[in-house]
C-alpha positions in Angstrom: -0.3 -0.2 -0.2 1.5 3.6 -1.1 -0.2 6.6 0.5 1.2 9.9 -0.5 0.6 13.2 1.4 1.3 16.3 -0.5 1.4 19.8 0.8 1.0 22.7 -1.4 0.2 26.4 -1.5 2.2 27.5 1.4 5.9 29.1 2.2 8.8 28.0 0.1 10.2 24.9 1.9 13.4 23.5 2.8 15.0 20.6 3.9 15.4 20.6 7.6 18.8 20.5 8.7 18.3 19.1 12.6 17.3 15.4 13.4 13.8 16.4 13.5 11.1 16.5 16.3 9.2 13.6 18.4 6.3 13.3 15.7 9.1 12.8 12.7 10.5 10.2 14.8 7.7 8.8 15.6 6.3 8.4 12.3 9.6 7.0 10.8 9.6 4.5 13.9 6.4 2.8 13.4 6.5 3.3 9.1 10.1 1.6 9.4 10.1 -0.4 12.5 6.3 -2.1 13.0 4.9 -2.0 9.6 8.7 -2.9 8.2 8.1 0.0 5.0 9.8 2.8 3.9 9.0 6.7 4.0 11.1 9.2 1.4 10.4 13.0 1.6 10.4 15.0 -1.3 11.5 18.4 -0.2 10.6 20.3 -3.4 11.0 24.4 -2.3 6.5 24.6 -3.9 5.8 21.9 -1.1 7.2 19.2 0.8 5.8 14.9 -0.8 5.8 12.1 2.1 5.5 8.5 0.7 4.5 5.4 3.1 4.6 1.7 1.3 3.8 -0.7 3.5 2.8 -4.1 3.2 -0.8 -3.9 2.9 -0.8 -7.7 5.5 1.3 -5.5 8.0 -1.8 -3.3 8.3 -3.8 -6.1 9.9 -1.7 -7.4 12.8 
């Protein structure tokens, strides 16, 4: 299963330089750890696009 989160129409986006906050860490650990999926960020100036990929059978556990 692939979920694509797209944000557009706001301020120009810049890729974060730090380690990220608690929410980012929680999402990363959940997707890559428990769900054994992947998460990819596209930090385009016009808006961020986040792509989450998870095997559907991992969602029922």
